[in-house]
Structure formats: C-alpha cells, structure tokens
PDB file as gemmi writes it, atoms N, CA and C in Angstrom:
CRYST1    1.000    1.000    1.000  90.00  90.00  90.00 P 1                      
ATOM      1  N   UNK A   1       1.114 -27.357 -37.160  1.00  0.00           N  
ATOM      2  CA  UNK A   1       2.336 -28.513 -36.894  1.00  0.00           C  
ATOM      3  C   UNK A   1       2.198 -27.767 -35.634  1.00  0.00           C  
ATOM      4  N   UNK A   2       2.866 -28.788 -34.169  1.00  0.00           N  
ATOM      5  CA  UNK A   2       3.038 -28.410 -33.018  1.00  0.00           C  
ATOM      6  C   UNK A   2       4.533 -27.907 -32.371  1.00  0.00           C  
ATOM      7  N   UNK A   3       4.490 -26.776 -32.044  1.00  0.00           N  
ATOM      8  CA  UNK A   3       5.961 -25.844 -31.270  1.00  0.00           C  
ATOM      9  C   UNK A   3       5.736 -26.766 -30.216  1.00  0.00           C  
ATOM     10  N   UNK A   4       7.397 -27.181 -29.750  1.00  0.00           N  
ATOM     11  CA  UNK A   4       7.369 -27.846 -28.418  1.00  0.00           C  
ATOM     12  C   UNK A   4       7.468 -26.587 -27.141  1.00  0.00           C  
ATOM     13  N   UNK A   5       7.435 -26.286 -26.010  1.00  0.00           N  
ATOM     14  CA  UNK A   5       7.390 -25.359 -25.235  1.00  0.00           C  
ATOM     15  C   UNK A   5       8.360 -25.775 -25.297  1.00  0.00           C  
ATOM     16  N   UNK A   6       8.979 -23.966 -24.753  1.00  0.00           N  
ATOM     17  CA  UNK A   6      10.501 -23.385 -24.311  1.00  0.00           C  
ATOM     18  C   UNK A   6      10.427 -24.211 -23.339  1.00  0.00           C  
ATOM     19  N   UNK A   7      12.218 -24.466 -22.752  1.00  0.00           N  
ATOM     20  CA  UNK A   7      12.241 -24.943 -21.820  1.00  0.00           C  
ATOM     21  C   UNK A   7      11.746 -24.621 -20.085  1.00  0.00           C  
ATOM     22  N   UNK A   8      11.780 -22.796 -20.360  1.00  0.00           N  
ATOM     23  CA  UNK A   8      11.464 -22.014 -19.123  1.00  0.00           C  
ATOM     24  C   UNK A   8       9.536 -22.654 -18.823  1.00  0.00           C  
ATOM     25  N   UNK A   9       9.632 -22.635 -20.059  1.00  0.00           N  
ATOM     26  CA  UNK A   9       7.521 -22.550 -19.850  1.00  0.00           C  
ATOM     27  C   UNK A   9       7.020 -23.698 -19.167  1.00  0.00           C  
ATOM     28  N   UNK A  10       8.243 -25.071 -19.046  1.00  0.00           N  
ATOM     29  CA  UNK A  10       7.868 -26.758 -18.902  1.00  0.00           C  
ATOM     30  C   UNK A  10       7.513 -26.405 -17.422  1.00  0.00           C  
ATOM     31  N   UNK A  11       6.548 -26.072 -16.558  1.00  0.00           N  
ATOM     32  CA  UNK A  11       6.997 -26.220 -15.078  1.00  0.00           C  
ATOM     33  C   UNK A  11       7.516 -27.709 -14.333  1.00  0.00           C  
ATOM     34  N   UNK A  12       8.560 -27.514 -13.506  1.00  0.00           N  
ATOM     35  CA  UNK A  12       9.524 -28.511 -12.616  1.00  0.00           C  
ATOM     36  C   UNK A  12       8.747 -29.195 -12.302  1.00  0.00           C  
ATOM     37  N   UNK A  13       8.628 -30.305 -11.849  1.00  0.00           N  
ATOM     38  CA  UNK A  13       8.062 -31.685 -11.099  1.00  0.00           C  
ATOM     39  C   UNK A  13       7.504 -31.069  -9.691  1.00  0.00           C  
ATOM     40  N   UNK A  14       6.736 -31.348  -9.415  1.00  0.00           N  
ATOM     41  CA  UNK A  14       6.392 -30.992  -7.782  1.00  0.00           C  
ATOM     42  C   UNK A  14       7.147 -31.689  -6.904  1.00  0.00           C  
ATOM     43  N   UNK A  15       7.545 -31.280  -5.591  1.00  0.00           N  
ATOM     44  CA  UNK A  15       8.159 -31.446  -4.921  1.00  0.00           C  
ATOM     45  C   UNK A  15       9.913 -31.235  -4.902  1.00  0.00           C  
ATOM     46  N   UNK A  16      10.171 -30.233  -6.331  1.00  0.00           N  
ATOM     47  CA  UNK A  16      11.547 -29.740  -6.584  1.00  0.00           C  
ATOM     48  C   UNK A  16      11.514 -28.567  -5.658  1.00  0.00           C  
ATOM     49  N   UNK A  17      12.852 -28.327  -5.165  1.00  0.00           N  
ATOM     50  CA  UNK A  17      13.485 -27.221  -4.841  1.00  0.00           C  
ATOM     51  C   UNK A  17      12.812 -26.138  -5.816  1.00  0.00           C  
ATOM     52  N   UNK A  18      12.886 -26.393  -6.932  1.00  0.00           N  
ATOM     53  CA  UNK A  18      12.865 -24.858  -7.932  1.00  0.00           C  
ATOM     54  C   UNK A  18      11.285 -25.047  -7.769  1.00  0.00           C  
ATOM     55  N   UNK A  19      10.457 -25.950  -8.004  1.00  0.00           N  
ATOM     56  CA  UNK A  19       8.819 -26.287  -8.085  1.00  0.00           C  
ATOM     57  C   UNK A  19       8.760 -25.133  -6.515  1.00  0.00           C  
ATOM     58  N   UNK A  20       8.658 -25.378  -5.073  1.00  0.00           N  
ATOM     59  CA  UNK A  20       8.789 -24.821  -3.917  1.00  0.00           C  
ATOM     60  C   UNK A  20       9.247 -23.227  -4.272  1.00  0.00           C  
ATOM     61  N   UNK A  21      10.202 -22.660  -4.785  1.00  0.00           N  
ATOM     62  CA  UNK A  21      10.633 -21.609  -5.222  1.00  0.00           C  
ATOM     63  C   UNK A  21       9.789 -20.473  -5.976  1.00  0.00           C  
ATOM     64  N   UNK A  22       9.075 -21.444  -7.003  1.00  0.00           N  
ATOM     65  CA  UNK A  22       8.460 -20.713  -8.068  1.00  0.00           C  
ATOM     66  C   UNK A  22       6.907 -20.665  -6.780  1.00  0.00           C  
ATOM     67  N   UNK A  23       6.569 -21.255  -6.440  1.00  0.00           N  
ATOM     68  CA  UNK A  23       5.165 -21.432  -5.264  1.00  0.00           C  
ATOM     69  C   UNK A  23       5.625 -20.295  -4.574  1.00  0.00           C  
ATOM     70  N   UNK A  24       6.747 -19.707  -3.844  1.00  0.00           N  
ATOM     71  CA  UNK A  24       6.997 -18.925  -2.617  1.00  0.00           C  
ATOM     72  C   UNK A  24       6.817 -17.625  -3.674  1.00  0.00           C  
ATOM     73  N   UNK A  25       7.171 -17.805  -4.682  1.00  0.00           N  
ATOM     74  CA  UNK A  25       7.376 -16.631  -5.611  1.00  0.00           C  
ATOM     75  C   UNK A  25       6.236 -15.823  -6.130  1.00  0.00           C  
ATOM     76  N   UNK A  26       5.730 -17.009  -6.292  1.00  0.00           N  
ATOM     77  CA  UNK A  26       4.561 -16.489  -6.474  1.00  0.00           C  
ATOM     78  C   UNK A  26       3.579 -16.187  -5.499  1.00  0.00           C  
ATOM     79  N   UNK A  27       3.334 -16.567  -4.177  1.00  0.00           N  
ATOM     80  CA  UNK A  27       3.021 -15.986  -3.275  1.00  0.00           C  
ATOM     81  C   UNK A  27       3.368 -14.761  -3.034  1.00  0.00           C  
ATOM     82  N   UNK A  28       4.854 -14.159  -2.953  1.00  0.00           N  
ATOM     83  CA  UNK A  28       5.205 -13.230  -2.535  1.00  0.00           C  
ATOM     84  C   UNK A  28       4.752 -12.010  -3.784  1.00  0.00           C  
ATOM     85  N   UNK A  29       4.695 -12.382  -4.924  1.00  0.00           N  
ATOM     86  CA  UNK A  29       3.881 -11.271  -5.594  1.00  0.00           C  
ATOM     87  C   UNK A  29       3.145 -11.209  -5.552  1.00  0.00           C  
ATOM     88  N   UNK A  30       1.730 -11.946  -5.373  1.00  0.00           N  
ATOM     89  CA  UNK A  30       0.560 -11.858  -4.660  1.00  0.00           C  
ATOM     90  C   UNK A  30       0.034 -10.774  -3.509  1.00  0.00           C  
ATOM     91  N   UNK A  31       0.928 -11.137  -2.492  1.00  0.00           N  
ATOM     92  CA  UNK A  31       1.647 -10.714  -1.135  1.00  0.00           C  
ATOM     93  C   UNK A  31       1.324  -9.066  -2.027  1.00  0.00           C  
ATOM     94  N   UNK A  32       3.123  -9.018  -2.200  1.00  0.00           N  
ATOM     95  CA  UNK A  32       3.344  -7.369  -3.048  1.00  0.00           C  
ATOM     96  C   UNK A  32       1.856  -6.657  -3.703  1.00  0.00           C  
ATOM     97  N   UNK A  33       1.427  -7.182  -4.485  1.00  0.00           N  
ATOM     98  CA  UNK A  33      -0.027  -7.081  -5.273  1.00  0.00           C  
ATOM     99  C   UNK A  33      -0.345  -6.355  -3.865  1.00  0.00           C  
ATOM    100  N   UNK A  34      -0.961  -7.074  -3.171  1.00  0.00           N  
ATOM    101  CA  UNK A  34      -2.158  -6.892  -2.506  1.00  0.00           C  
ATOM    102  C   UNK A  34      -1.471  -5.673  -1.299  1.00  0.00           C  
ATOM    103  N   UNK A  35      -0.266  -5.622  -0.841  1.00  0.00           N  
ATOM    104  CA  UNK A  35       0.228  -4.680  -0.312  1.00  0.00           C  
ATOM    105  C   UNK A  35       0.244  -2.861  -0.914  1.00  0.00           C  
ATOM    106  N   UNK A  36       0.506  -3.348  -2.526  1.00  0.00           N  
ATOM    107  CA  UNK A  36       0.338  -1.664  -3.370  1.00  0.00           C  
ATOM    108  C   UNK A  36      -1.407  -1.392  -3.229  1.00  0.00           C  
ATOM    109  N   UNK A  37      -2.263  -2.335  -3.413  1.00  0.00           N  
ATOM    110  CA  UNK A  37      -3.894  -2.129  -3.099  1.00  0.00           C  
ATOM    111  C   UNK A  37      -3.922  -1.476  -2.556  1.00  0.00           C  
ATOM    112  N   UNK A  38      -3.796  -2.298  -0.832  1.00  0.00           N  
ATOM    113  CA  UNK A  38      -4.160  -1.223   0.333  1.00  0.00           C  
ATOM    114  C   UNK A  38      -2.940  -0.171   0.552  1.00  0.00           C  
ATOM    115  N   UNK A  39      -2.177   0.094   0.080  1.00  0.00           N  
ATOM    116  CA  UNK A  39      -1.244   1.395  -0.345  1.00  0.00           C  
ATOM    117  C   UNK A  39      -2.210   2.508  -0.891  1.00  0.00           C  
ATOM    118  N   UNK A  40      -2.296   1.988  -1.997  1.00  0.00           N  
ATOM    119  CA  UNK A  40      -3.273   3.260  -2.475  1.00  0.00           C  
ATOM    120  C   UNK A  40      -4.666   3.102  -2.114  1.00  0.00           C  
ATOM    121  N   UNK A  41      -5.392   2.376  -1.162  1.00  0.00           N  
ATOM    122  CA  UNK A  41      -6.440   2.536  -0.617  1.00  0.00           C  
ATOM    123  C   UNK A  41      -6.459   3.509   0.725  1.00  0.00           C  
ATOM    124  N   UNK A  42      -5.371   3.217   1.173  1.00  0.00           N  
ATOM    125  CA  UNK A  42      -5.254   4.120   2.274  1.00  0.00           C  
ATOM    126  C   UNK A  42      -4.719   5.413   2.174  1.00  0.00           C  
ATOM    127  N   UNK A  43      -3.723   5.514   0.865  1.00  0.00           N  
ATOM    128  CA  UNK A  43      -3.508   7.488   0.355  1.00  0.00           C  
ATOM    129  C   UNK A  43      -5.183   7.944  -0.104  1.00  0.00           C  
ATOM    130  N   UNK A  44      -5.488   7.213  -0.988  1.00  0.00           N  
ATOM    131  CA  UNK A  44      -7.035   7.841  -0.851  1.00  0.00           C  
ATOM    132  C   UNK A  44      -8.218   8.123   0.314  1.00  0.00           C  
ATOM    133  N   UNK A  45      -8.134   7.466   0.826  1.00  0.00           N  
ATOM    134  CA  UNK A  45      -8.566   7.704   2.445  1.00  0.00           C  
ATOM    135  C   UNK A  45      -8.200   8.761   3.065  1.00  0.00           C  
ATOM    136  N   UNK A  46      -6.680   8.604   3.063  1.00  0.00           N  
ATOM    137  CA  UNK A  46      -5.675   9.753   3.898  1.00  0.00           C  
ATOM    138  C   UNK A  46      -6.246  11.034   3.153  1.00  0.00           C  
ATOM    139  N   UNK A  47      -6.379  11.076   1.803  1.00  0.00           N  
ATOM    140  CA  UNK A  47      -6.517  12.145   0.935  1.00  0.00           C  
ATOM    141  C   UNK A  47      -7.889  12.716   0.804  1.00  0.00           C  
ATOM    142  N   UNK A  48      -8.637  12.119   1.162  1.00  0.00           N  
ATOM    143  CA  UNK A  48     -10.584  12.179   1.221  1.00  0.00           C  
ATOM    144  C   UNK A  48     -10.254  13.030   3.084  1.00  0.00           C  
ATOM    145  N   UNK A  49      -9.518  12.642   3.733  1.00  0.00           N  
ATOM    146  CA  UNK A  49      -9.662  12.948   5.429  1.00  0.00           C  
ATOM    147  C   UNK A  49      -9.076  14.375   5.063  1.00  0.00           C  
ATOM    148  N   UNK A  50      -8.155  14.681   4.404  1.00  0.00           N  
ATOM    149  CA  UNK A  50      -7.263  15.828   4.557  1.00  0.00           C  
ATOM    150  C   UNK A  50      -8.422  17.134   3.670  1.00  0.00           C  
ATOM    151  N   UNK A  51      -9.078  16.525   2.553  1.00  0.00           N  
ATOM    152  CA  UNK A  51      -9.873  17.328   1.631  1.00  0.00           C  
ATOM    153  C   UNK A  51     -10.946  17.597   3.445  1.00  0.00           C  
ATOM    154  N   UNK A  52     -11.741  16.703   3.806  1.00  0.00           N  
ATOM    155  CA  UNK A  52     -12.399  17.089   4.171  1.00  0.00           C  
ATOM    156  C   UNK A  52     -12.345  18.112   5.310  1.00  0.00           C  
ATOM    157  N   UNK A  53     -11.806  17.535   6.165  1.00  0.00           N  
ATOM    158  CA  UNK A  53     -10.634  18.788   7.241  1.00  0.00           C  
ATOM    159  C   UNK A  53     -10.229  19.820   6.692  1.00  0.00           C  
ATOM    160  N   UNK A  54      -9.861  20.025   5.870  1.00  0.00           N  
ATOM    161  CA  UNK A  54      -9.519  21.255   5.592  1.00  0.00           C  
ATOM    162  C   UNK A  54     -10.646  22.432   4.788  1.00  0.00           C  
ATOM    163  N   UNK A  55     -11.720  21.732   4.646  1.00  0.00           N  
ATOM    164  CA  UNK A  55     -12.907  22.713   3.995  1.00  0.00           C  
ATOM    165  C   UNK A  55     -13.825  22.823   4.728  1.00  0.00           C  
ATOM    166  N   UNK A  56     -13.807  22.166   6.103  1.00  0.00           N  
ATOM    167  CA  UNK A  56     -14.913  22.413   7.589  1.00  0.00           C  
ATOM    168  C   UNK A  56     -14.349  23.978   8.174  1.00  0.00           C  
ATOM    169  N   UNK A  57     -15.407  24.516   8.692  1.00  0.00           N  
ATOM    170  CA  UNK A  57     -14.841  25.505   8.946  1.00  0.00           C  
ATOM    171  C   UNK A  57     -14.440  25.643  10.714  1.00  0.00           C  
ATOM    172  N   UNK A  58     -13.164  25.116  11.188  1.00  0.00           N  
ATOM    173  CA  UNK A  58     -13.155  24.503  12.271  1.00  0.00           C  
ATOM    174  C   UNK A  58     -11.073  24.052  12.404  1.00  0.00           C  
ATOM    175  N   UNK A  59     -10.807  24.964  13.398  1.00  0.00           N  
ATOM    176  CA  UNK A  59      -8.982  24.467  13.632  1.00  0.00           C  
ATOM    177  C   UNK A  59      -9.394  23.214  14.463  1.00  0.00           C  
ATOM    178  N   UNK A  60      -8.682  22.506  13.845  1.00  0.00           N  
ATOM    179  CA  UNK A  60      -8.212  20.574  13.896  1.00  0.00           C  
ATOM    180  C   UNK A  60      -7.020  20.568  14.330  1.00  0.00           C  
ATOM    181  N   UNK A  61      -6.737  20.082  15.600  1.00  0.00           N  
ATOM    182  CA  UNK A  61      -5.200  19.843  15.747  1.00  0.00           C  
ATOM    183  C   UNK A  61      -4.937  18.690  16.264  1.00  0.00           C  
ATOM    184  N   UNK A  62      -4.237  18.108  16.373  1.00  0.00           N  
ATOM    185  CA  UNK A  62      -3.536  16.827  17.110  1.00  0.00           C  
ATOM    186  C   UNK A  62      -2.806  16.439  17.387  1.00  0.00           C  
ATOM    187  N   UNK A  63      -2.440  16.360  19.003  1.00  0.00           N  
ATOM    188  CA  UNK A  63      -1.046  16.006  19.387  1.00  0.00           C  
ATOM    189  C   UNK A  63      -0.539  14.980  20.015  1.00  0.00           C  
ATOM    190  N   UNK A  64       0.201  14.729  20.559  1.00  0.00           N  
ATOM    191  CA  UNK A  64       0.272  12.950  20.715  1.00  0.00           C  
ATOM    192  C   UNK A  64       1.001  13.273  22.108  1.00  0.00           C  
ATOM    193  N   UNK A  65       1.094  12.377  22.997  1.00  0.00           N  
ATOM    194  CA  UNK A  65       1.507  12.197  24.315  1.00  0.00           C  
ATOM    195  C   UNK A  65       2.369  13.461  24.960  1.00  0.00           C  
ATOM    196  N   UNK A  66       3.912  13.378  23.543  1.00  0.00           N  
ATOM    197  CA  UNK A  66       5.031  13.887  23.844  1.00  0.00           C  
ATOM    198  C   UNK A  66       4.557  15.676  23.420  1.00  0.00           C  
ATOM    199  N   UNK A  67       3.099  15.846  23.259  1.00  0.00           N  
ATOM    200  CA  UNK A  67       2.952  17.266  22.855  1.00  0.00           C  
ATOM    201  C   UNK A  67       3.336  17.307  21.309  1.00  0.00           C  
ATOM    202  N   UNK A  68       3.275  16.604  20.197  1.00  0.00           N  
ATOM    203  CA  UNK A  68       4.227  17.155  18.876  1.00  0.00           C  
ATOM    204  C   UNK A  68       3.266  17.078  18.053  1.00  0.00           C  
ATOM    205  N   UNK A  69       2.844  18.174  17.640  1.00  0.00           N  
ATOM    206  CA  UNK A  69       1.794  17.951  16.364  1.00  0.00           C  
ATOM    207  C   UNK A  69       1.859  16.616  15.607  1.00  0.00           C  
ATOM    208  N   UNK A  70       1.370  15.870  15.348  1.00  0.00           N  
ATOM    209  CA  UNK A  70       0.755  14.906  14.484  1.00  0.00           C  
ATOM    210  C   UNK A  70      -0.155  15.543  13.355  1.00  0.00           C  
ATOM    211  N   UNK A  71      -1.185  16.076  13.476  1.00  0.00           N  
ATOM    212  CA  UNK A  71      -1.922  16.325  12.724  1.00  0.00           C  
ATOM    213  C   UNK A  71      -2.526  18.093  12.742  1.00  0.00           C  
ATOM    214  N   UNK A  72      -2.797  18.842  11.669  1.00  0.00           N  
ATOM    215  CA  UNK A  72      -3.682  19.731  11.884  1.00  0.00           C  
ATOM    216  C   UNK A  72      -3.959  20.247  10.467  1.00  0.00           C  
ATOM    217  N   UNK A  73      -5.352  21.055  10.599  1.00  0.00           N  
ATOM    218  CA  UNK A  73      -5.889  21.006   9.183  1.00  0.00           C  
ATOM    219  C   UNK A  73      -5.610  22.544   9.090  1.00  0.00           C  
ATOM    220  N   UNK A  74      -6.088  22.710   7.596  1.00  0.00           N  
ATOM    221  CA  UNK A  74      -5.529  23.734   7.077  1.00  0.00           C  
ATOM    222  C   UNK A  74      -5.769  25.407   7.739  1.00  0.00           C  
ATOM    223  N   UNK A  75      -6.554  25.352   8.403  1.00  0.00           N  
ATOM    224  CA  UNK A  75      -7.268  26.254   9.115  1.00  0.00           C  
ATOM    225  C   UNK A  75      -6.433  26.635  10.431  1.00  0.00           C  
ATOM    226  N   UNK A  76      -6.506  25.423  10.825  1.00  0.00           N  
ATOM    227  CA  UNK A  76      -4.994  25.544  12.328  1.00  0.00           C  
ATOM    228  C   UNK A  76      -4.286  26.233  11.887  1.00  0.00           C  
ATOM    229  N   UNK A  77      -3.568  25.323  10.520  1.00  0.00           N  
ATOM    230  CA  UNK A  77      -1.776  25.613  10.521  1.00  0.00           C  
ATOM    231  C   UNK A  77      -1.960  27.265   9.891  1.00  0.00           C  
ATOM    232  N   UNK A  78      -3.127  27.949   9.037  1.00  0.00           N  
ATOM    233  CA  UNK A  78      -3.021  29.111   9.008  1.00  0.00           C  
ATOM    234  C   UNK A  78      -3.227  30.071  10.028  1.00  0.00           C  
ATOM    235  N   UNK A  79      -4.042  29.590  10.949  1.00  0.00           N  
ATOM    236  CA  UNK A  79      -4.180  30.737  12.423  1.00  0.00           C  
ATOM    237  C   UNK A  79      -2.901  30.696  13.283  1.00  0.00           C  
ATOM    238  N   UNK A  80      -2.614  29.513  13.507  1.00  0.00           N  
ATOM    239  CA  UNK A  80      -1.037  29.098  14.142  1.00  0.00           C  
ATOM    240  C   UNK A  80       0.309  29.329  13.603  1.00  0.00           C  
ATOM    241  N   UNK A  81       0.270  29.323  12.370  1.00  0.00           N  
ATOM    242  CA  UNK A  81       1.495  29.328  11.530  1.00  0.00           C  
ATOM    243  C   UNK A  81       2.372  28.359  11.717  1.00  0.00           C  
TER     244      UNK A  81                                                      
END                                                                             
C-alpha cells in the first residue's frame, strides 16, 4: 500500500515565492558548508605554519607598518618575552 507523502515533502510549484525561498535557502546552506570547509582548511594551514616556524632554530617576528607585532614564533617570544 502506498502512503501519500507528507505535505512538507511535496515541493511547491516552480515560480512561487516559496519555491524561490527554498532555492535560496539551499544555496545559502551550500555556501555555509563551503565556508566551514574553507575555515577548517585555513585553520589546518595556520596550525601547520605555526608548527614549522616554532620548530626551526630561528627567531621569526613580523611587524606591520605601524610597528605592531603580527606574528612571532616560539623562539622569538622566548628570547624577547
């Protein structure tokens, strides 16, 4: 015996406002998922860079044009406090 689909499972007719909103919601969810994947990839990349720069035997510091520290590896931080 075939059970009729729930009302929420029946897609609205194309061209309706509800159909357009559903399409936009789907696009937004896809964009959010892509953003989460990119953020995770960036975090992995930053972690890898930090691991590499913290283990090499050198003092690494980066200042911006206003002479504000933007980055210092572990040895630099230990040396200069």
